[in-house]
C-alpha positions as CSV (number, residue, x, y, z in Angstrom):
1,M,63.8,-9.6,111.6
2,T,61.2,-7.1,109.9
3,D,58.7,-9.7,108.5
4,V,55.3,-9.0,109.3
5,R,54.3,-12.6,109.3
6,I,57.0,-13.6,111.7
7,E,56.1,-10.8,114.3
8,R,52.6,-11.8,114.3
9,L,53.4,-15.6,114.7
10,L,55.6,-14.4,117.8
11,G,52.5,-12.3,119.2
12,L,50.4,-15.6,118.5
13,I,52.8,-17.9,120.4
14,S,52.9,-15.7,123.3
15,E,48.8,-15.4,123.2
16,I,48.8,-19.3,122.9
17,S,51.2,-19.9,125.4
18,K,49.5,-17.8,128.0
19,Y,46.2,-19.7,127.3
20,C,47.6,-23.1,127.4
21,T,49.4,-22.3,130.6
22,H,46.2,-21.8,132.2
23,T,44.6,-25.2,130.9
24,G,47.8,-27.2,131.8
25,N,48.6,-27.7,127.8
26,K,52.1,-27.0,126.5
27,V,52.8,-25.5,123.4
28,G,54.6,-28.2,121.0
29,K,54.9,-28.1,117.3
30,K,52.0,-30.2,116.8
31,L,49.5,-28.1,119.1
32,L,50.9,-24.7,117.3
33,Q,50.4,-26.2,113.6
34,K,47.0,-27.0,114.5
35,I,46.1,-23.8,116.3
36,I,47.6,-21.8,113.4
37,Y,45.9,-23.8,110.7
38,L,42.4,-23.3,112.5
39,L,42.9,-19.6,113.2
40,Q,43.8,-19.3,109.4
41,R,40.5,-21.0,108.8
42,K,38.6,-18.5,110.3
43,G,40.2,-15.5,108.7
44,L,43.3,-14.6,110.5
45,N,45.6,-14.7,107.2
46,L,49.3,-15.3,107.9
47,G,50.0,-16.8,104.6
48,Y,50.8,-20.3,105.6
49,N,49.9,-23.1,103.3
50,F,49.0,-26.3,104.7
51,S,48.9,-29.9,103.4
52,I,47.8,-33.1,104.9
53,H,50.6,-34.9,107.1
54,Y,50.5,-37.9,109.4
55,Y,49.7,-35.7,112.4
56,G,47.0,-33.7,110.3
57,P,47.5,-30.4,108.8
58,Y,51.0,-29.2,108.5
59,S,52.8,-26.3,107.3
60,S,56.6,-26.5,106.6
61,Q,56.7,-22.7,106.4
62,L,55.2,-22.2,109.9
63,E,57.8,-24.9,111.0
64,Y,60.7,-22.8,109.3
65,D,59.4,-19.5,110.8
66,V,59.4,-21.2,114.2
67,Y,62.9,-22.1,113.7
68,R,63.8,-18.7,112.6
69,L,62.5,-17.3,115.7
70,E,64.4,-19.6,117.8
71,I,67.8,-18.8,115.9
72,H,67.3,-15.2,116.7
73,G,66.6,-16.0,120.2
74,L,62.7,-14.7,120.3
75,V,61.5,-18.6,121.3
76,N,62.9,-21.1,123.3
77,V,62.2,-24.7,121.9
78,E,62.8,-27.5,124.5
79,N,63.3,-30.9,122.8
80,N,62.1,-33.6,125.3
81,G,62.3,-36.8,123.2
82,Y,59.3,-37.1,120.9
83,T,57.6,-33.8,122.0
84,H,58.7,-30.1,121.9
85,K,57.8,-27.3,124.1
86,I,57.7,-23.7,122.7
87,T,57.7,-20.8,124.8
88,P,58.2,-17.0,123.8
89,A,61.8,-15.4,125.1
90,Q,60.8,-13.8,128.4
91,N,62.3,-10.2,127.3
92,I,60.2,-10.5,124.3
93,V,56.8,-11.0,125.8
94,D,56.6,-7.7,127.6
95,N,57.4,-5.9,124.3
96,L,54.8,-7.4,121.9
97,K,52.0,-5.2,120.4
98,L,49.7,-8.2,120.0
99,A,46.4,-5.9,120.4
100,E,47.0,-4.7,117.1
101,V,46.8,-8.1,115.4
102,M,44.4,-10.0,117.7
103,E,40.5,-9.5,117.6
104,D,38.6,-10.7,120.6
105,K,36.8,-13.3,118.5
106,N,40.5,-15.2,117.7
107,R,41.2,-14.7,121.4
108,D,38.4,-16.5,122.4
109,L,39.1,-19.1,119.7
110,I,42.7,-19.7,121.1
111,K,41.1,-20.0,124.6
112,K,38.8,-22.8,123.2
113,L,41.6,-24.5,121.3
114,C,44.2,-24.4,124.2
115,S,41.4,-26.4,126.3
116,F,42.2,-29.7,123.7
117,S,44.8,-31.6,123.8
118,A,47.5,-32.0,120.7
119,R,45.7,-35.0,119.8
120,D,42.6,-33.7,119.9
121,L,43.4,-30.7,117.9
122,E,45.0,-33.2,115.3
123,L,41.5,-34.7,115.0
124,I,39.7,-31.5,114.7
125,A,42.0,-29.8,112.4
126,T,42.1,-33.2,110.1
127,V,38.4,-33.3,110.2
128,D,38.1,-29.7,109.2
129,Y,40.8,-30.2,106.3
130,I,38.7,-33.1,105.0
131,I,35.6,-31.2,105.1
132,N,37.3,-28.2,103.4
133,Q,39.1,-30.0,100.8
134,M,36.0,-32.0,99.7
135,R,34.3,-28.6,99.6
136,I,31.4,-29.7,101.9
137,N,29.2,-26.7,102.8
138,K,26.5,-28.5,105.0
139,I,27.0,-31.6,107.1
140,D,24.0,-33.5,106.9
141,E,23.9,-37.2,108.0
142,E,25.4,-38.6,104.6
143,N,28.3,-36.0,104.4
144,Q,29.0,-36.8,108.0
145,K,29.3,-40.5,107.2
146,V,31.5,-39.8,104.4
147,V,33.8,-37.6,106.8
148,I,33.7,-40.4,109.2
149,E,35.0,-42.9,106.7
150,K,37.8,-40.5,105.3
151,V,39.2,-39.7,108.6
152,I,39.2,-43.4,109.7
153,K,40.9,-44.2,106.4
154,L,43.6,-41.5,106.8
155,K,43.9,-42.3,110.8
156,G,43.0,-46.0,111.0
157,N,41.9,-46.7,114.6
158,K,43.5,-43.8,116.1
159,Y,40.0,-42.3,116.7
160,S,36.6,-43.8,117.2
161,E,33.6,-42.6,115.2
162,Q,32.3,-41.0,118.5
163,Q,35.5,-38.8,118.7
164,I,35.1,-37.9,115.0
165,M,31.5,-36.8,115.5
166,E,32.5,-34.8,118.6
167,A,35.1,-33.0,116.3
168,I,32.5,-32.2,113.8
169,T,30.1,-30.9,116.4
170,F,33.0,-28.5,117.7
171,L,33.4,-27.4,114.1
172,K,29.9,-26.7,113.7
173,Q,29.7,-24.8,117.2
174,Q,32.5,-22.6,116.2
175,E,30.9,-22.0,112.6
176,F,33.7,-23.4,110.7
177,I,31.0,-25.5,109.1
178,N,27.5,-25.3,108.8
179,G,25.2,-28.0,110.1
180,V,21.4,-28.9,109.4
181,D,20.8,-29.2,112.9
182,K,20.7,-26.6,115.7
183,I,23.7,-27.3,117.6
184,K,23.5,-26.3,121.2
185,K,26.1,-24.1,122.3
186,G,27.5,-25.1,125.5
187,K,30.7,-25.5,127.5
188,L,33.3,-27.3,125.5
189,Q,34.8,-30.7,126.9
190,P,38.0,-32.6,125.6
191,L,36.9,-35.2,123.1
192,S,36.3,-38.5,124.6
193,K,39.1,-41.1,125.0
């Protein structure tokens, strides 16, 4: 396989696996989809197109590329009922030239994203997707209410208003969106339950 996108994806899976191992999270399909979506939104273009899905932004192209990596023995995908665990094949990890692909800002973002559960990332990515689709450039009180309403309409009662506001705050802190208020940049916490 000589596809550059596939090679970059393999490097990202390795990097994401490394950081998720430190936080106790496993890299499943949902978590991977959301992290790749958010990395692309921050400028790491892998060429995946995302549309909204039941669990938030989803790319069938990304799903297919993970499948291709699995078929070629470059990643292992363990099916555990409703969840999957994706890990790079051990013999591949040492040969990756990820440094050429990754900038420090992307590594830092991956570390932060790996501290969240797949459920939290589903919310963060969904909120970002809605804001992006609505072409909202700044989150003021009025726009925040609209975003909260759209998320609740899409997700039902899966997330509270407080959790949605925390996702918006995270997106502001990471400069996915602009806020009209000054956001204190502090330690990130998982979204409230």
